[in-house]
C-alpha positions, 0 to 999 in steps of 0.5 A: 492511511487512505487519506494519504492516497491522493497525496502519495500518488504523484510522489510514488509515480515520480519516484518510480519513474526516477527509479526506472530511469536510473535502474535503482528500483530496488534501492528506492524501494528499500529506501522508501520501506526505511522511511515508512518504518521510521515515520510509523515508529511510535517514538518518532511519531511522537516527536514528529507530532511536536507543534514546536518543531518546523516542517524543516526541523521534522525532516532533519530529525528524520535524516538524523535517524537514517541519513547514512542509509540513503542516497543524496536524492533519497535524502532530498525527497525526505526533506521535500516531503517534510517541507510539504508536510507530507511525512505521514504519507510515506507508508502510502507512497511505499505502498503505491511504488510497490504497486507500480513495481508489481505492475511493471513486473506483470505481478499483482497481489490479491487479498482474499477475505472469506467467511471460513478458512479456504482450502489449498484447492480453493485458494488455487482455483481463485488464483488461477481464476484471477491470473486468467482474469487479470492476465498477470501473476497473482500472489494471494494472502488470505483472511477470514471475517465471519461477518461475511456469512458465506463467500469471499471478497477478493481485492486485487489492485483496484478490483474488488469482487464481493461475492459474499452472502452479506453483500447479496443479502444487503442487495436483496434488502435494498431491492425489497425496500423499494 
């Protein structure tokens, strides 16, 4: 999905601006989630990958599936993205739209990856530290990755804090290799 990040940014920004101006943030969020889910569906993906279908036909195919759940503006967006060959970017458009929404609401989602499962006290301490550092409400998700050896990697928006033993050992190896 990262290959769509640059492509998705202007769409997400324009949609978020429109949604804010028309007080339809929730409606647009729901519509984008639906479009992203349909595009990610394996059967739909197989049809969208058909080289015989034109870009317009691919948009019409998507509309057949979900037009009754979208406003006219949302249908127009879907067709515009289809005609520009950007349907595959819809999941990333949704992700960036939700990031804009969270930022406006003063919230941030943080992912904490640790070598071992964190205790609730450790999770709370990290949450409080991030809240203080970022100046926003923080909600976290946690996962484990034993390859980190020890420590944690924290991803919150554009901020990445790598306090893992693996990163420290790689840094040491680079220093010693000079």
